[in-house]
C-alpha positions in Angstrom: 16.9 73.7 162.4 20.4 73.3 163.8 23.0 74.7 161.3 25.8 72.9 163.2 24.2 69.4 163.1 26.6 66.6 162.3 25.7 64.9 159.0 24.7 61.3 159.3 27.3 58.8 158.2 26.3 56.5 155.4 25.8 52.9 156.5 27.7 50.2 154.7 27.3 48.9 152.1 26.6 51.9 150.0 28.2 50.2 147.0 26.5 47.7 144.7 27.1 44.6 142.7 28.3 46.5 139.7 31.2 47.8 141.9 31.8 44.2 143.1 31.9 42.9 139.5 34.3 45.7 138.6 36.6 44.8 141.5 36.6 41.1 140.5 37.3 42.0 136.8 40.3 44.1 137.9 41.8 41.2 139.9 43.6 39.5 137.0 44.9 42.7 135.5 46.3 43.7 138.9 48.0 40.3 139.2 49.4 40.5 135.7 50.8 44.0 136.3 52.3 42.8 139.6 54.0 39.9 137.9 55.4 42.0 135.1 56.7 44.8 137.3 58.1 42.5 140.0 59.9 40.3 137.4 61.2 43.4 135.6 62.5 44.7 138.9 64.3 41.5 139.7 66.0 41.4 136.3 67.5 44.8 137.1 69.1 43.5 140.3 72.7 42.2 140.2 71.5 38.9 141.8 68.1 37.2 141.5 66.5 36.8 144.9 65.2 33.6 146.3 61.7 32.1 145.6 60.2 33.5 148.9 61.3 37.0 148.1 60.0 36.8 144.5 56.6 35.3 145.5 55.9 37.6 148.3 57.0 40.7 146.4 54.6 39.7 143.6 51.8 39.1 146.0 52.4 42.3 147.9 52.3 44.2 144.6 49.2 42.4 143.5 47.4 43.2 146.7 48.6 46.8 146.5 47.2 47.3 143.0 43.9 45.6 144.0 43.7 47.7 147.1 44.3 50.8 144.9 41.4 49.7 142.7 39.1 49.4 145.7 40.2 52.7 147.0 39.4 54.3 143.6 36.0 52.8 143.6 35.1 54.1 147.0 36.7 57.5 146.5 35.8 58.3 142.9 32.3 56.8 142.8 31.2 57.6 146.4 33.7 60.1 147.8 33.9 57.7 150.8 36.8 57.1 153.2 38.5 53.8 152.7 39.0 52.3 156.2 35.8 53.2 157.9 33.7 52.3 154.9 35.1 48.7 155.1 34.3 48.4 158.7 37.7 48.9 160.3 36.6 49.8 163.8 38.1 49.8 167.3 37.0 48.7 169.8 34.5 45.9 169.2 32.3 43.7 171.4 34.0 40.8 173.2 37.6 41.8 172.3 39.2 39.3 174.7 37.1 36.4 173.1 38.3 37.5 169.7 41.9 37.3 170.8 41.6 33.6 171.7 39.3 32.6 168.9 42.0 32.2 166.3 44.0 29.5 168.3 40.8 27.8 169.3 39.8 27.6 165.7 43.1 26.0 164.8 42.5 23.2 167.4 39.0 22.6 166.0 40.2 22.6 162.4 43.1 20.2 163.3 40.8 17.8 165.0 38.3 17.9 162.2 41.1 17.4 159.7 42.1 14.2 161.5 38.5 13.0 161.5 38.3 13.6 157.8 41.6 11.9 157.1 42.9 15.0 155.4 46.0 14.2 153.4 49.3 16.1 154.0 50.0 18.1 150.8 53.3 19.7 150.0 51.8 23.1 149.1 53.5 26.2 147.6 53.9 28.0 150.9 55.7 25.0 152.5 58.1 24.8 149.5 59.1 28.5 150.1 60.3 27.7 153.6 63.9 26.8 153.1 65.8 28.8 155.7 65.4 31.3 158.6 65.1 34.2 156.1 62.3 32.7 154.1 60.6 31.7 157.4 60.7 35.3 158.6 59.3 36.6 155.3 56.5 34.1 154.9 55.6 34.3 158.5 55.5 38.1 158.5 53.2 38.1 155.5 51.0 35.4 156.9 50.2 37.3 160.0 50.1 40.9 158.6 49.4 41.8 155.0 47.8 38.5 154.1 45.0 38.6 156.7 44.6 42.4 156.4 44.1 42.3 152.6 41.8 39.3 152.6 39.6 40.5 155.4 39.1 44.0 154.0 38.3 42.6 150.5 36.2 39.6 151.4 34.7 40.6 154.7 34.9 44.4 154.4 33.7 44.8 150.8 31.9 41.7 149.5 30.3 40.3 152.6 28.2 43.3 153.6 26.8 43.4 150.1 26.0 39.7 150.1 24.4 39.9 153.6 22.3 42.9 152.5 21.2 40.9 149.4 20.8 37.4 150.7 20.7 37.6 154.5 23.3 36.9 157.1 23.9 33.1 156.7 23.8 33.0 153.0 25.8 36.2 152.7 28.6 35.0 155.0 28.6 31.7 153.1 28.8 33.5 149.7 31.7 35.6 150.9 33.5 32.6 152.3 33.4 30.6 149.1 35.8 32.8 147.0 38.2 32.9 150.0 38.4 29.1 150.0 38.7 29.0 146.2 41.6 31.5 146.3 43.6 29.1 148.4 42.5 26.0 146.5 45.5 25.7 144.2 47.8 25.6 147.3 46.1 22.3 148.3 45.6 20.7 144.8 41.9 21.3 145.2 41.7 18.5 147.8 38.1 18.5 149.1 39.0 18.0 152.7 41.3 21.0 152.7 38.8 23.0 150.8 36.1 22.2 153.4 38.4 23.2 156.2 39.4 26.4 154.5 35.7 27.2 154.0 34.9 26.6 157.6 37.7 28.8 158.8 36.6 31.5 156.4 33.0 31.2 157.7 34.2 31.8 161.2 36.1 34.9 160.1 33.0 36.1 158.3 30.8 35.4 161.3 33.2 37.4 163.5 32.9 40.3 161.2 29.1 40.1 161.1 28.7 39.8 164.9 31.2 42.5 165.9 30.6 44.8 162.9 34.4 45.2 162.6 36.8 43.9 160.0 39.6 44.7 162.6 38.1 41.9 164.7 38.0 39.4 161.9 41.5 40.4 160.9 42.8 39.6 164.4 41.1 36.2 164.4 42.5 35.5 160.9 46.0 36.7 161.9 46.2 34.7 165.1 44.8 31.6 163.3 47.6 31.9 160.7 50.2 32.5 163.5 49.1 29.5 165.5 49.3 27.2 162.4 52.7 28.7 161.5 54.1 28.1 164.9 52.8 24.6 164.9 54.4 23.9 161.5 57.8 25.2 162.8 57.6 23.0 165.9 57.5 20.1 163.5 60.2 21.4 161.2 62.7 22.9 163.6 65.5 22.4 161.1 64.2 25.5 159.3 65.3 27.7 162.3 68.8 26.3 162.5 
């Protein structure tokens, strides 16, 4: 017996549906705490910041508290590292393909949206974009923390558990549904937008499954958001003036 043998790493997911239910149950308390603390912080400021700053600060705090809850679940229940447990790995197969998948997905979604006669909806994100400062804040969030948080939670934590339980296709589908529902209020629950959101989410999930890396799905998600954001700004150049 080799006394210096390297211990085997636990394969994901080593967590269970009780952990998933606990994380879901903590979502609303984390959001409520984020709202209370962020609004209290703003009231102490000499001048109330704009809507974009308020909304993004609250969302940043909510994701932070929810991340903290997930970290505690992995560390306290399983003594497991956070990032590697959630599949954050470099490199991954077909990295160059991953880099262009996001923009290609935007083209597909845009064409399908036209085929479905998807209505233009004045969503909450668009209402936040009023000047260059708000554009910078919203754009930065959309291509950094937003994709990172959503991929680690939906594709890093929930999807492996769903795939193990129901198989790859059903598991990816099951993990994609809450992602679409999370963004539903932004689009007034319009069915065309919900379908497009689900399809984009499914591609993110399939990328995660095929590559074994949430870093890969995060890159696809981030470049997808970036391409849409740049396209929006080309149609509303007055925001940059």
